[in-house]
C-alpha positions in Angstrom: 28.6 -69.5 -32.3 29.1 -73.3 -32.5 29.3 -73.4 -28.7 25.8 -72.0 -28.3 24.4 -74.3 -31.0 25.9 -77.4 -29.3 24.4 -76.3 -25.9 21.0 -75.9 -27.3 21.3 -79.2 -29.3 22.3 -81.1 -26.1 19.5 -79.5 -24.2 16.9 -80.7 -26.7 18.1 -84.2 -27.2 19.3 -85.3 -23.7 16.7 -86.7 -21.3 19.3 -86.5 -18.5 19.2 -82.7 -18.9 15.5 -82.8 -18.1 16.4 -84.4 -14.7 18.8 -81.5 -14.0 16.2 -78.9 -14.9 13.5 -80.6 -12.7 16.0 -80.7 -9.7 16.8 -77.0 -10.0 13.1 -76.1 -10.6 11.9 -77.9 -7.4 14.6 -76.3 -5.3 13.9 -72.8 -6.5 10.1 -73.2 -6.2 10.4 -74.5 -2.6 12.6 -71.6 -1.5 10.3 -69.0 -3.1 7.2 -70.5 -1.4 8.8 -70.9 2.0 10.3 -67.4 1.9 6.9 -65.9 0.9 5.0 -67.7 3.7 7.6 -66.8 6.3 7.8 -63.3 5.1 4.0 -63.1 5.3 3.9 -64.3 8.9 6.8 -62.1 10.0 5.3 -59.0 8.3 1.9 -59.6 9.9 3.6 -60.1 13.2 5.6 -56.9 12.9 2.5 -55.0 11.9 0.7 -56.1 15.0 3.6 -55.4 17.2 4.1 -51.9 15.7 0.4 -51.2 15.9 -0.1 -52.1 19.5 3.1 -50.5 20.8 3.0 -47.3 18.7 6.2 -45.7 17.2 8.0 -44.7 20.4 7.4 -45.9 24.0 8.4 -44.1 27.2 7.8 -46.3 30.2 9.0 -47.0 33.7 9.1 -50.0 36.1 8.0 -47.8 39.1 4.6 -48.9 40.4 3.6 -45.4 41.2 4.5 -44.0 37.7 6.9 -41.3 36.5 8.6 -38.9 38.8 9.1 -35.7 36.8 9.4 -32.4 38.5 9.4 -28.8 37.3 12.1 -26.2 38.2 10.4 -25.6 41.6 10.3 -29.3 42.5 6.6 -29.7 41.9 5.5 -33.0 40.3 4.2 -32.7 36.8 0.9 -34.3 35.8 0.7 -36.4 32.6 -0.9 -33.5 30.7 2.0 -31.2 31.7 4.5 -33.8 30.7 2.8 -34.1 27.3 3.0 -30.3 26.9 6.7 -30.4 27.8 7.3 -33.1 25.1 5.5 -31.1 22.5 7.5 -28.0 23.4 10.8 -29.9 23.1 12.8 -30.1 19.8 11.0 -33.4 19.1 7.5 -31.7 19.2 7.3 -30.8 15.5 8.0 -34.4 14.5 5.4 -35.9 16.8 1.8 -36.5 15.6 0.2 -37.6 18.9 1.1 -38.5 22.5 -1.1 -40.2 25.1 -0.4 -41.3 28.7 -1.2 -44.9 29.8 -0.9 -47.1 32.9 0.0 -50.7 32.4 0.1 -53.2 35.3 -0.5 -56.9 35.8 -3.8 -57.9 37.2 -6.2 -60.9 37.8 -9.5 -61.0 35.9 -12.3 -62.8 37.6 -15.7 -63.6 36.0 -18.5 -66.1 36.2 -19.0 -68.7 33.5 -21.7 -71.4 33.7 -22.0 -70.9 37.4 -18.3 -71.1 38.2 -15.8 -68.4 39.1 -13.0 -68.2 36.6 -9.7 -66.3 36.9 -7.1 -65.3 34.3 -3.9 -63.3 34.6 -4.0 -60.2 32.4 -2.2 -57.0 31.5 -4.4 -54.2 32.7 -4.0 -51.0 30.7 -5.6 -47.7 31.5 -6.0 -45.4 28.5 -7.8 -42.3 27.2 -9.6 -44.1 24.3 -9.5 -41.1 22.0 -5.8 -40.4 22.7 -5.0 -44.1 22.3 -6.8 -44.2 19.0 -4.8 -41.1 17.8 -1.5 -43.0 18.2 -2.9 -46.1 16.5 -3.2 -49.7 17.4 -6.5 -49.5 19.2 -9.6 -48.5 17.2 -8.7 -50.6 14.2 -8.7 -53.8 16.4 -12.0 -53.2 18.2 -14.9 -55.4 17.2 -17.9 -53.2 17.9 -16.2 -49.8 17.4 -13.9 -51.0 14.5 -12.2 -48.0 12.9 -14.1 -45.5 15.0 -12.4 -42.1 15.2 -13.6 -41.5 18.8 -13.9 -44.8 20.6 -15.2 -44.9 24.1 -16.0 -47.1 27.1 -19.6 -46.1 27.0 -22.1 -49.0 27.4 -24.6 -49.6 24.6 -28.3 -50.1 25.4 -27.9 -53.8 24.7 -25.0 -54.0 27.2 -27.1 -52.2 29.8 -30.0 -54.6 29.2 -27.6 -57.6 29.6 -26.3 -56.0 32.9 -29.9 -55.7 34.2 -30.7 -59.3 33.3 -27.6 -60.5 35.1 -28.6 -58.4 38.2 -32.1 -59.9 38.2 -30.7 -63.4 37.8 -28.4 -62.9 40.8 -31.3 -61.6 42.9 -33.4 -64.7 42.0 -30.6 -67.0 42.9 -30.0 -65.2 46.2 -33.7 -65.4 47.0 -33.7 -69.2 46.4 -30.9 -69.6 48.9 -32.6 -67.7 51.7 -35.1 -69.7 53.9 -38.7 -68.7 53.5 -39.3 -67.1 57.0 -42.3 -64.8 57.7 -41.4 -61.2 58.0 -41.3 -60.1 61.7 -43.8 -57.5 62.8 -42.1 -54.1 62.6 -41.3 -52.5 65.9 -41.3 -49.0 64.4 -43.8 -47.4 62.0 -43.5 -48.1 58.3 -41.1 -45.5 56.9 -43.3 -45.2 53.8 -46.0 -43.8 56.0 -43.7 -41.1 57.4 -43.1 -37.8 55.6 -40.0 -37.9 53.4 -37.1 -35.9 54.8 -35.2 -33.3 52.7 -32.0 -35.3 52.7 -33.8 -38.4 51.4 -35.1 -36.3 48.5 -31.6 -35.2 47.8 -30.4 -38.8 47.8 -33.2 -39.8 45.4 -32.2 -37.0 43.0 -28.5 -37.9 43.1 -27.2 -39.6 39.9 -26.6 -43.3 40.0 -23.0 -44.5 40.3 -21.4 -44.7 36.9 -20.9 -48.1 35.4 -17.3 -48.4 34.1 -16.8 -50.2 30.9 -13.8 -52.4 29.9 -12.4 -53.6 26.6 -11.1 -57.1 26.9 -9.1 -59.4 24.6 -11.2 -61.5 22.2 -9.6 -64.8 23.3 -10.4 -64.0 27.0 -14.1 -63.7 26.2 -14.4 -66.5 23.7 -13.7 -70.2 24.3 -13.0 -72.7 21.6 -14.1 -76.3 22.0 -15.1 -79.2 19.7 -18.6 -80.7 19.6 -19.4 -84.3 19.1 -18.9 -84.1 15.4 -15.3 -82.7 16.0 -16.2 -79.3 14.7 -14.6 -76.3 16.3 -17.3 -74.2 18.1 -16.6 -70.7 19.5 -18.7 -69.7 22.5 -18.8 -66.3 24.1 -18.0 -66.6 27.8 -18.3 -62.8 28.3 -21.0 -60.8 26.5 -21.2 -57.0 26.4 -22.8 -56.0 29.7 -21.4 -58.9 31.7 -19.6 -58.2 35.0 -15.9 -58.7 35.5 -13.7 -58.0 38.6 -10.1 -56.8 38.2 -7.6 -57.3 41.1 -4.3 -55.5 41.0 -1.8 -53.8 43.3 -2.1 -50.2 44.4 -0.2 -47.8 46.6 -0.2 -44.2 47.7 2.6 -41.8 48.4 0.6 -40.8 51.5 1.2 -44.2 53.2 4.8 -44.4 52.0 4.0 -46.1 48.6 3.3 -49.5 50.3 1.8 -52.0 47.9 -1.7 -53.2 48.8 -4.3 -55.2 46.9 -7.1 -53.3 45.2 -10.0 -54.3 43.0 -12.7 -52.8 40.8 -15.9 -54.0 39.0 -16.3 -53.3 35.3 -18.7 -54.2 32.5 -17.6 -55.6 29.2 -18.2 -53.0 26.5 -16.1 -54.2 23.5 -13.5 -56.7 22.4 -9.9 -56.3 21.2 -9.1 -58.6 18.3 -5.6 -58.2 17.0 -5.3 -61.8 15.7 -2.3 -62.3 17.9 -2.9 -64.7 20.8 -0.4 -63.0 23.1 -2.5 -59.8 23.1 -6.0 -61.2 22.6 -5.6 -63.5 25.6 -4.1 -61.0 28.0 -5.0 -57.3 27.2 -7.7 -55.6 29.2 -8.3 -51.8 28.6 -10.1 -49.6 31.2 -10.5 -45.8 31.5 -7.3 -44.1 32.6 -8.9 -41.9 35.3 -10.7 -45.0 36.8 -7.5 -47.0 37.0 -5.7 -43.9 38.5 -8.3 -43.7 41.3 -8.3 -47.4 41.8 -4.5 -47.5 42.3 -4.5 -44.2 44.2 -2.1 -42.6 41.7 -4.1 -39.7 40.5 -2.1 -37.4 38.2 0.5 -40.1 37.4 1.1 -42.7 34.7 3.5 -45.5 33.8 4.0 -45.0 30.1 3.6 -42.5 27.2 2.7 -43.8 23.7 4.0 -41.6 20.9 3.2 -41.5 17.2 5.7 -39.8 14.8 4.8 -38.0 11.6 7.7 -39.9 9.7 8.9 -42.8 11.7 11.9 -43.9 9.6 13.3 -40.4 9.2 12.6 -38.9 12.7 12.9 -41.9 15.1 16.5 -41.3 16.1 16.1 -37.5 16.6 12.9 -38.0 18.7 14.4 -40.7 20.9 17.5 -38.5 21.6 15.3 -35.5 22.4 13.1 -37.5 24.7 16.0 -39.0 26.6 16.9 -35.4 27.6 13.5 -35.0 29.2 13.2 -38.4 30.9 16.1 -39.0 33.2 17.2 -42.7 33.0 18.3 -42.5 36.7 14.7 -42.3 37.7 13.9 -45.6 35.9 12.5 -44.1 32.7 13.2 -45.9 29.4 12.8 -44.4 25.9 12.8 -46.8 23.0 11.3 -47.4 19.6 8.9 -50.2 19.1 11.7 -52.2 17.3 14.0 -51.7 20.3 11.2 -52.6 22.7 10.7 -55.9 20.8 14.3 -56.4 19.8 14.7 -60.0 21.1 11.6 -61.2 19.4 12.4 -59.5 16.0 16.0 -60.8 16.2 14.7 -64.4 16.8 12.4 -64.1 13.8 15.3 -63.0 11.6 17.6 -65.7 12.8 15.0 -68.4 12.4 14.3 -67.3 8.8 18.0 -67.2 7.9 18.6 -70.7 9.3 15.6 -72.1 7.5 16.7 -70.5 4.2 20.2 -72.0 4.6 18.7 -75.5 5.3 16.4 -75.2 2.3 19.1 -74.0 0.0 20.6 -77.5 0.5 17.9 -78.7 -1.9 19.6 -76.6 -4.6 22.9 -78.2 -3.5 21.4 -81.6 -4.1 20.4 -80.4 -7.6 24.0 -79.3 -8.1 25.4 -82.8 -7.3 22.9 -84.3 -9.7 24.3 -81.9 -12.4 27.8 -83.0 -11.5 26.9 -86.7 -11.9 24.9 -86.2 -15.1 27.5 -84.0 -16.7 30.2 -86.6 -16.0 28.1 -89.2 -17.8 27.5 -86.8 -20.7 31.2 -86.2 -21.1 31.9 -89.9 -21.1 29.3 -90.4 -23.8 30.6 -87.5 -25.9 34.3 -88.6 -26.3 33.9 -88.9 -30.0 32.3 -85.5 -30.4 35.0 -83.9 -28.3 37.7 -85.6 -30.3 36.2 -84.4 -33.6 35.9 -80.8 -32.3 39.5 -80.8 -31.1 40.8 -82.3 -34.3 39.0 -79.5 -36.3 40.8 -76.9 -34.2 38.7 -76.4 -31.1 40.8 -75.2 -28.2 40.7 -76.5 -24.6 39.0 -73.3 -23.6 36.4 -73.7 -26.3 35.5 -77.2 -25.3 35.3 -76.3 -21.6 33.1 -73.3 -22.3 30.6 -75.6 -24.2 29.9 -77.6 -21.1 30.1 -74.6 -18.7 27.5 -72.8 -20.9 25.5 -76.0 -20.9 25.4 -76.0 -17.1 24.5 -72.3 -17.1 21.7 -72.9 -19.6 20.3 -75.8 -17.5 20.4 -73.6 -14.4 18.7 -70.7 -16.1 15.9 -72.8 -17.6 15.4 -74.6 -14.2 15.3 -71.3 -12.3 12.8 -69.8 -14.8 10.4 -72.7 -14.4 11.0 -72.9 -10.7 10.2 -69.2 -10.3 7.0 -69.5 -12.3 6.0 -72.6 -10.3 6.8 -71.0 -6.9 4.9 -67.7 -7.7 1.9 -69.7 -8.9 1.8 -71.8 -5.7 2.2 -68.7 -3.6 -0.7 -66.9 -5.3 -3.0 -69.9 -4.9 -1.6 -71.3 -1.6 -5.0 -70.9 0.2 -6.9 -72.8 -2.5 -4.2 -75.5 -2.5 -4.5 -75.7 1.3 -8.3 -76.1 1.2 -8.0 -78.8 -1.5 -5.5 -80.8 0.6 -7.8 -80.4 3.6 -10.7 -81.8 1.7 -8.6 -84.7 0.3 -6.9 -85.7 3.6 -9.7 -84.7 6.0 -7.2 -82.9 8.2 -6.6 -79.2 8.2 -3.2 -78.2 6.9 -3.6 -74.7 8.3 -5.9 -75.1 11.3 -7.9 -71.9 12.0 -8.3 -73.2 15.6 -4.6 -72.5 16.2 -4.3 -69.3 14.2 -6.9 -66.5 14.0 -5.7 -65.7 10.4 -8.5 -66.2 7.9 -5.9 -67.0 5.2 -2.3 -68.1 5.1 -0.3 -64.8 4.9 2.2 -64.4 2.1 4.5 -61.7 1.0 6.6 -62.1 -2.1 9.9 -60.1 -1.9 11.3 -59.8 -5.4 14.8 -59.2 -4.0 14.7 -62.6 -2.3 13.4 -64.2 -5.5 16.3 -62.6 -7.5 18.9 -63.8 -4.9 17.5 -67.4 -5.0 17.7 -67.4 -8.8 21.2 -66.1 -8.8 22.3 -68.6 -6.2 20.7 -71.5 -8.1 22.3 -70.5 -11.4 25.7 -70.1 -9.7 25.4 -73.6 -8.2 24.5 -75.2 -11.5 27.4 -73.5 -13.2 29.9 -74.3 -10.4 29.1 -78.0 -10.4 29.5 -78.2 -14.2 33.1 -76.9 -14.0 34.7 -80.3 -13.1 33.2 -82.3 -16.0 33.9 -79.4 -18.4 37.6 -79.3 -17.2 37.8 -83.1 -17.8 36.4 -82.7 -21.3 38.9 -79.9 -22.1 41.9 -82.0 -21.1 40.8 -84.9 -23.3 43.3 -85.6 -26.2 41.8 -86.0 -29.6 43.8 -89.1 -30.6 42.7 -90.9 -27.4 39.1 -89.8 -28.0 39.1 -91.2 -31.5 41.3 -94.3 -30.9 38.4 -96.8 -30.8 36.1 -95.1 -33.3 
């Protein structure tokens, strides 16, 4: 009992103990805040990757898509492949399947009278099917969360398209010299009776305008005005024209690659808040891209959503690998395997940063070692009196070890409270520092996140606390051992 009383007494009367507590507190608070912010960013990144890629992806590098035949050697269409997947042992564990085509392309559009080009990833989808597997409708701007999104053009988009057409006609008219119309050599066709085939052409439907969903960053430019404020300007509005150039090939001509292009109208934006996707993804109707690339009845990928991802992913992947032969270039992988290198890099970076930041707690441990050495030197008389009254070496050593344990526990408790408080109010702190310094600590021009993402993992908090207490206790062992070996006669010789 006297050991605990002495520990508490030393903690209350020694100002040096306060320095030890502050050292441990700052180290623990720093680790908690950094872990929470990094976990928030990595969690948000993983959510975006998982959402865009779906649970399981089956894809191929073949430019003409999958080559899957039935027992008679007839090539299967994407719908027939989906039916085969659902009829397999993996079918009861699958919630939705949708075929897609993904190729690289060049996007061209006019902005302020200049032709601009951007390399993009062109993806042909069935919008309803893609929304069923997730990662599409929840990121649309106009059709956000819509159960049945589409590429249909709104009346406002059609109006914008008509304004663009009239503007181009006026510009073309200004470039043509004003020459009098020549006298017609034939009668005016309007004066002639209208033939039957002309009536048929007049009654034919107008060519359908194909819509496209483009990445938010592609369509919006960020620049600073004279006051230095970030201004966002829409380069592409719904109804504006874009041209997509890609490579196509047909089995009829031997699968030779040739350039193809198609005209589309912007109908919506994709905003995932990840620059890699928002500045490169362009979605178009699957059937349109199939006709454009002359690969009707074929696709390059299948997006699959599972009913229970964690429980069924292994069984589904094994079953699908029995359907898609790897020798034909088909790959079956979960979204984690598909992005394995990126996820591994995030984990490695987080581990290294934690190791480096834990050195702050190590610095606190060395301060405990130095301060405890000073305390032992000052407590020679107390140690001598205790040993002369019958205290054992183990008892004296346990006093200072418990003292270090108590310092570490108090420092960890205060550090945890400080770290969690900073994490909960990190956005308010960031805005205050921005107002004081005049420079954005978390620039929204770089990140599309509205707030700094945080995620407090209580397991990591517990590990940090246990590690800090262990360091404080470990660095108190040497001074405690020196105190235990002190002879009572030597301690009281000069008293």
